[in-house]
C-alpha positions, -999 to +999 in steps of 0.1 A: -001-002+001+005+035-008+013+040+035+044+013+037+060+044+017+058+067+045+085+057+068+109+082+091+142+081+081+169+075+112+195+107+111+225+087+118+243+126+135+209+125+158+220+126+195+191+121+218+200+107+256+174+106+284+188+106+321+181+108+357+198+121+387+176+125+428+182+155+440+174+165+473+157+201+479+153+222+507+118+242+501+109+273+516+072+281+528+081+316+532+099+325+502+090+320+467+055+293+448+042+268+471+057+232+468+041+223+434+047+259+418+086+254+426+076+217+409+069+238+379+096+262+380+117+233+384+099+216+355+107+251+333+149+243+333+156+238+295+164+196+290+145+189+319+112+166+313+100+154+342+104+157+378+086+131+400+086+121+437+101+086+444+073+081+471+046+081+444+065+050+428+058+033+462+095+040+476+101+052+509+094+083+516+120+106+525+095+139+532+098+156+562+086+194+570+091+220+596+078+253+606+094+270+581+106+248+551+096+210+528+125+186+526+119+161+497+141+140+472+126+147+436+140+122+404+145+148+380+144+136+342+166+154+316+178+150+273+206+156+257+208+158+225+244+168+221+283+153+238+278+171+266+290+144+294+252+148+317+275+146+351+293+179+337+255+194+328+242+187+362+268+206+379+271+233+352+235+239+341+207+223+359+224+231+399+227+271+386+191+265+375+177+251+406+193+281+425+180+307+403+140+293+417+129+311+449+129+293+482+144+267+470+180+248+481+192+220+473+207+199+500+225+171+478+225+153+440+237+121+426+251+110+394+229+111+363+222+074+353+212+066+315+173+055+311 
């Protein structure tokens, strides 16, 4: 049939790799937006595709709260379509963009893993 002719051509020079990194953060209850707004701010970072709470996937929750802060671990998935090493991208770009989010502080981040 005619639709058999509609094949997608693959570009051998095109690169797209997907990674995830665990990030422990502290979110202020008084500065910046609420918890959901802060997650939306993280999702708006260039190359970030999803931000999830590991507890939603059935893993143990590390979330806790004080009067002033929420503490949580998030899995941030991102894609790279260049030859940048993922560890370099996390350290050079992701952490700097996270630091710009009002009310959010990075406590710790892990090594990115390809997914």
